[in-house]
C-alpha positions in Angstrom: 107.5 49.8 59.0 110.6 52.2 58.7 111.4 54.1 61.9 110.9 57.4 60.2 107.4 56.6 59.0 104.3 56.7 61.2 100.9 55.5 59.9 98.5 56.3 62.7 95.1 57.7 63.4 96.9 61.1 63.4 97.8 60.7 59.7 100.6 59.4 57.6 103.9 61.0 58.5 107.4 60.6 57.1 110.6 62.3 56.0 110.1 63.8 52.5 112.2 61.9 49.9 113.1 59.2 52.4 109.9 57.6 53.8 107.3 60.0 52.3 108.1 59.4 48.7 106.0 60.1 45.5 105.2 56.5 44.9 104.0 55.9 48.4 102.0 59.1 48.4 100.3 58.0 45.2 99.4 54.7 46.8 98.1 56.2 50.0 96.0 58.9 48.4 94.5 56.5 45.8 93.6 54.0 48.6 91.9 56.7 50.7 90.2 58.3 47.7 88.6 55.0 46.7 87.0 54.8 50.1 85.1 58.0 49.7 81.6 58.7 48.1 81.4 61.0 45.1 82.2 64.6 45.5 85.0 67.2 45.5 88.1 67.0 47.7 89.4 69.9 49.8 93.2 70.3 49.7 95.4 72.6 51.8 98.9 72.7 53.3 101.1 74.4 55.9 104.1 76.5 54.9 106.8 73.7 54.8 109.2 74.2 51.8 108.2 70.9 50.2 104.5 71.5 50.7 104.0 73.0 47.3 105.5 70.1 45.5 103.4 67.6 47.5 100.3 69.8 46.8 100.9 69.5 43.1 101.4 65.7 43.4 98.3 65.1 45.4 96.3 67.4 43.1 97.4 65.3 40.1 96.5 62.1 41.7 93.0 63.2 42.6 92.4 64.8 39.2 93.4 61.5 37.5 90.8 59.8 39.7 88.1 62.1 38.3 87.9 64.3 41.4 87.3 68.0 41.6 90.1 69.5 43.8 89.2 72.6 45.8 92.5 74.1 46.9 92.3 76.2 50.1 96.0 77.0 50.0 97.9 78.0 53.1 95.3 77.7 55.9 95.0 76.1 59.4 94.1 72.4 59.6 90.7 73.1 61.2 89.8 75.4 58.2 90.0 72.2 56.0 87.2 70.6 58.1 85.1 73.7 57.9 85.5 74.0 54.1 84.5 70.3 53.7 81.1 71.2 55.3 80.8 74.5 53.5 81.6 73.0 50.0 79.7 69.7 50.5 83.0 67.9 49.9 83.6 64.1 50.2 86.7 64.6 52.2 89.9 66.6 52.6 93.6 66.4 52.9 95.9 68.7 54.9 99.5 68.5 54.1 101.2 69.0 57.4 103.5 67.2 59.8 102.3 69.5 62.6 105.1 69.8 65.2 107.5 67.3 63.5 110.8 68.7 62.3 110.9 70.6 59.0 112.1 67.6 56.9 108.9 65.8 57.8 105.5 66.2 56.1 102.3 64.2 56.3 98.8 63.5 54.9 96.2 64.4 57.5 92.9 63.0 56.2 89.3 64.2 56.8 86.0 62.4 56.1 82.9 64.0 54.6 81.7 65.3 58.0 84.7 67.6 58.2 86.6 65.7 61.0 89.7 63.7 60.9 89.3 60.0 60.4 87.6 58.1 63.2 89.3 55.1 64.7 87.0 52.7 62.7 87.8 54.5 59.5 91.5 54.3 60.2 91.4 50.6 61.1 89.6 49.8 57.8 92.3 51.6 55.7 95.4 50.8 57.7 96.1 47.4 56.1 95.9 48.9 52.7 98.1 51.8 53.6 100.7 49.5 55.1 100.7 47.5 51.8 99.0 49.7 49.2 97.8 48.1 45.9 99.7 48.7 42.7 98.8 52.0 41.0 97.5 50.2 37.9 94.6 49.0 40.0 93.4 52.6 40.2 92.9 53.6 36.6 92.3 57.1 35.2 88.8 58.5 35.4 87.7 61.5 33.3 86.1 64.6 34.8 88.8 65.7 37.2 89.3 69.5 37.7 91.1 72.0 39.9 89.8 75.2 41.5 91.2 77.5 44.2 88.8 78.6 47.0 88.4 82.3 47.3 88.9 83.6 50.9 88.8 80.1 52.6 89.2 81.6 56.1 86.0 83.6 55.8 83.6 80.9 57.0 86.0 79.9 59.8 86.2 83.4 61.2 82.5 84.0 60.9 81.8 80.9 63.0 84.2 82.0 65.8 83.0 85.6 65.9 79.4 84.5 66.4 80.5 82.7 69.6 82.3 85.6 71.4 81.4 89.2 72.4 83.4 91.2 70.0 82.1 94.5 71.2 83.2 93.8 74.8 86.6 92.5 73.6 87.1 95.6 71.5 86.3 97.9 74.5 89.2 96.4 76.5 91.8 97.7 74.1 93.9 94.5 74.3 97.3 94.3 72.7 98.4 90.8 71.7 101.7 89.6 70.2 101.2 86.7 67.8 103.9 84.2 67.0 102.7 82.5 63.8 105.6 80.1 63.5 106.2 81.4 60.0 103.4 79.2 58.8 99.6 79.3 58.4 98.9 80.7 61.8 100.7 83.8 60.8 98.0 85.3 58.6 95.1 83.4 60.2 95.4 84.2 63.9 96.0 87.9 63.5 93.0 88.1 61.2 90.8 86.3 63.7 91.9 88.5 66.6 91.6 91.8 64.6 88.1 90.8 63.6 87.2 90.6 67.2 88.6 94.0 68.0 92.1 93.1 69.3 95.2 95.1 68.5 97.8 92.7 67.1 101.5 92.9 66.9 102.9 90.3 64.5 106.0 88.2 65.2 107.2 85.6 62.7 103.8 85.8 60.9 105.1 85.6 57.3 104.0 82.1 56.1 107.3 81.3 54.3 108.2 78.1 56.2 111.6 79.5 57.2 111.2 78.3 60.8 113.2 80.2 63.4 112.3 78.1 66.5 111.3 74.6 67.6 107.9 73.9 66.1 106.0 72.9 69.2 104.7 76.0 71.0 106.2 74.9 74.3 108.0 77.3 76.7 111.5 76.3 75.6 110.6 77.3 72.0 108.9 80.6 72.5 111.3 82.7 74.5 111.5 85.4 71.7 107.7 85.8 72.0 108.1 86.2 75.7 110.7 88.9 75.2 108.5 90.6 72.5 105.5 90.8 74.9 107.6 92.7 77.4 109.2 95.0 74.8 105.8 95.9 73.4 104.1 96.1 76.8 101.4 93.8 75.5 98.6 92.2 77.5 99.6 88.7 76.4 101.2 86.7 73.7 100.0 83.8 71.6 101.9 81.1 69.7 100.8 78.4 67.2 102.4 75.3 65.7 102.9 75.1 61.9 99.3 74.0 61.1 97.6 76.3 63.7 95.7 73.6 65.6 97.6 74.2 68.8 97.9 77.4 70.9 100.2 78.5 73.7 100.0 81.6 75.8 102.4 84.1 77.3 101.3 86.4 80.2 101.7 90.2 80.3 104.7 89.5 82.5 106.5 87.7 79.7 106.1 84.2 81.2 105.1 81.2 79.1 102.4 79.7 81.2 102.4 76.3 79.5 100.1 75.0 76.8 98.1 73.0 79.3 96.4 76.2 80.5 95.0 77.0 77.0 92.3 74.3 77.3 91.7 75.2 81.0 91.0 78.8 80.1 89.0 77.9 77.0 86.9 75.4 78.9 86.1 77.9 81.6 85.1 80.4 79.0 82.5 78.0 77.6 81.3 76.5 80.9 81.0 79.8 82.7 78.3 80.9 80.2 76.3 77.7 80.5 78.1 75.1 78.5 77.8 71.5 79.7 80.3 68.7 79.4 84.0 68.7 79.1 86.1 66.1 77.3 89.9 65.7 77.4 92.4 62.9 77.3 94.1 61.0 80.1 97.3 63.0 79.8 95.8 66.5 80.3 96.0 68.5 83.5 93.8 67.7 86.5 93.0 71.4 86.7 90.3 70.5 84.1 88.6 68.4 86.8 88.6 71.5 89.1 87.0 73.6 86.4 84.3 71.0 85.6 83.5 70.8 89.3 83.3 74.5 89.7 80.5 74.6 87.1 78.9 71.3 88.2 79.4 69.7 84.8 80.8 66.2 84.0 84.3 65.6 82.7 85.1 62.7 80.4 88.6 61.4 79.6 89.6 59.5 76.4 92.7 57.9 75.0 95.4 60.4 73.8 94.8 61.6 70.3 92.5 64.1 68.7 90.2 61.6 67.1 89.6 59.8 70.4 88.7 63.1 72.1 86.4 64.0 69.2 84.6 60.6 69.3 83.9 61.0 73.0 82.9 64.7 72.7 80.4 63.9 70.0 79.1 60.8 71.9 78.5 62.8 75.1 77.3 66.0 73.4 79.7 68.0 75.4 80.2 71.7 74.8 84.0 71.9 74.9 87.0 69.5 74.7 90.6 69.2 73.7 94.0 68.1 74.7 96.6 69.5 77.0 99.0 70.3 74.2 97.2 73.5 73.5 94.6 71.8 71.3 91.1 73.3 72.0 88.1 71.6 70.3 85.0 73.8 70.2 82.4 71.8 68.3 80.2 74.8 67.6 83.0 75.9 65.3 84.8 72.7 64.3 85.0 69.1 65.7 88.8 69.2 65.9 91.7 71.1 67.4 91.6 74.8 66.5 94.0 77.5 67.7 91.7 80.3 66.4 88.8 79.1 68.5 91.1 78.7 71.5 92.5 82.2 71.1 89.1 83.9 70.9 87.6 81.9 73.8 90.5 82.9 76.0 90.3 86.5 75.0 86.5 86.5 75.6 87.1 85.1 79.1 89.7 87.7 80.0 87.5 90.5 78.6 84.4 89.2 80.4 86.2 89.1 83.8 88.3 92.2 83.1 91.5 90.5 84.4 95.0 90.0 83.1 96.2 86.5 82.1 98.4 86.3 85.2 95.5 87.3 87.5 93.3 84.6 86.0 96.0 81.9 86.2 96.4 82.7 89.9 92.8 81.6 90.6 93.7 78.0 89.9 95.5 75.6 92.3 99.2 75.0 91.8 99.8 72.4 89.0 103.0 72.0 87.1 103.5 69.5 84.3 106.8 68.1 83.2 107.1 66.3 79.9 109.9 63.9 78.9 110.4 61.1 76.4 112.7 58.2 75.7 113.4 56.4 72.3 110.9 53.6 71.6 113.2 50.8 70.4 111.5 47.7 69.2 109.9 45.7 72.0 110.7 48.3 74.7 107.0 49.1 75.5 106.1 45.4 75.7 108.9 44.9 78.2 107.5 47.8 80.3 104.0 46.5 80.2 105.1 43.0 81.3 107.2 44.3 84.2 104.3 44.4 86.8 104.3 48.1 86.5 101.0 48.5 88.4 102.8 47.6 91.5 105.5 50.3 91.2 103.5 52.5 93.5 101.1 50.6 95.8 99.4 53.8 97.0 98.4 55.0 93.5 95.3 54.3 91.4 96.3 52.8 88.1 94.6 53.7 84.8 95.3 51.5 81.8 93.0 53.3 79.3 96.0 54.5 77.3 99.4 53.2 78.4 100.0 53.3 82.2 98.9 56.2 84.5 99.5 56.3 88.2 97.2 58.7 90.0 97.3 60.3 93.5 95.1 63.0 94.9 97.3 66.0 93.8 99.6 64.4 91.2 100.0 61.8 88.6 102.4 60.3 86.1 101.6 58.8 82.6 103.7 56.6 80.4 102.6 55.8 76.8 104.0 55.2 73.3 103.6 58.1 71.0 101.1 58.0 68.0 103.2 60.3 65.9 106.9 59.6 66.8 109.1 56.6 67.6 109.3 57.5 71.3 107.7 56.7 74.6 106.2 59.8 76.3 106.5 60.4 80.0 104.3 63.1 81.6 103.9 64.0 85.2 102.0 66.7 87.1 102.3 67.8 90.7 101.8 70.9 92.9 105.3 72.0 92.0 107.8 71.4 89.3 110.0 69.6 91.8 107.1 67.2 92.6 106.6 66.4 89.0 110.3 66.1 88.2 110.7 63.6 91.0 108.1 61.4 89.5 109.8 61.6 86.1 113.2 60.6 87.6 111.7 57.7 89.5 109.9 56.3 86.5 113.1 56.7 84.4 115.0 54.6 86.9 112.4 51.9 86.7 112.3 51.7 82.9 
């Protein structure tokens, strides 16, 4: 497989015109479409400049296969899942490469339940995607059609509003600066917040795909939002990634608190009002264990990847889940990462407790995460695994659920190959940044 092509449970990602080419898109979409039952297909995209062309291409493929295409336009990824259920569709496609650079795009695929493909579904299709059949094996079928969905966000917003106390939120007079990453979060998140009674100040909310920052909503990429929060004297700031399934927060003091805290706050918002069960992955902060203990509810950990978290969340019937990259999964709204749900759950918690974001963060023990990565050249991960890595730290507990994770009472370090990029991720958490950075430096020396 080419280095700039990733076929994984997270979707099919590549560089447009290089590894994500029209002929390959045709093969992948036809292969996926043939696996579905009868019914319409939901199609949507983020604001990347090549998204419109890919949208036309995918529409044509599906119409030639006799499908009714329901185009939701520029909407967040979770909105696709919600529209699948609303419209009774057979599946859906979101054209987005999430946090990958602008030259990338991807097919993010949904099944008929409105969730991204499960591990079993992916494994059945992966061999065909790796070597798709010739296009002549997928002949034209009559009956295809195209229709746009009027106000596709409406159902999404109504589901969220039903889960929070909009009257109480409105009474707090909160002012929030929203960084929409010049993509689909730009219109969607301000609309969701305003519907709940929040005063919104927009920053980079025009969905034109003219990105002005790094696309991950990490502290290094959202300094302009931090400055804007201070300048506007806002209560907090919120930033999304290009497809609005991840959310990062900025305090009233203009500090980016780190996307790990998004799920911590959203989880407490749900558990504090009686929710039971919390699901996350092995790379997410140990503060989630503290929150679960505070409300006497179990916490379950899965492999890294949205689909793995969703599988475990549905299996356990848990009330809330997600990943430490700012991806909140609130199944009462949508069984997938959703920045809009995360934003309203956080706002609802702050309004309920009548505290600032900084005051709320101060109630948690010290925990700082440092994230690093190294290129994943061929065979590199296999050499690490065979290097007796479990013995690198004899006083640590080793978890092999997903990669290698060494765990101590108040810190941990996790090493694993990425599902979406040709890299190996290194994540460490400790009481201070220095503690976490020391673990990063030590593991770098060893690998």
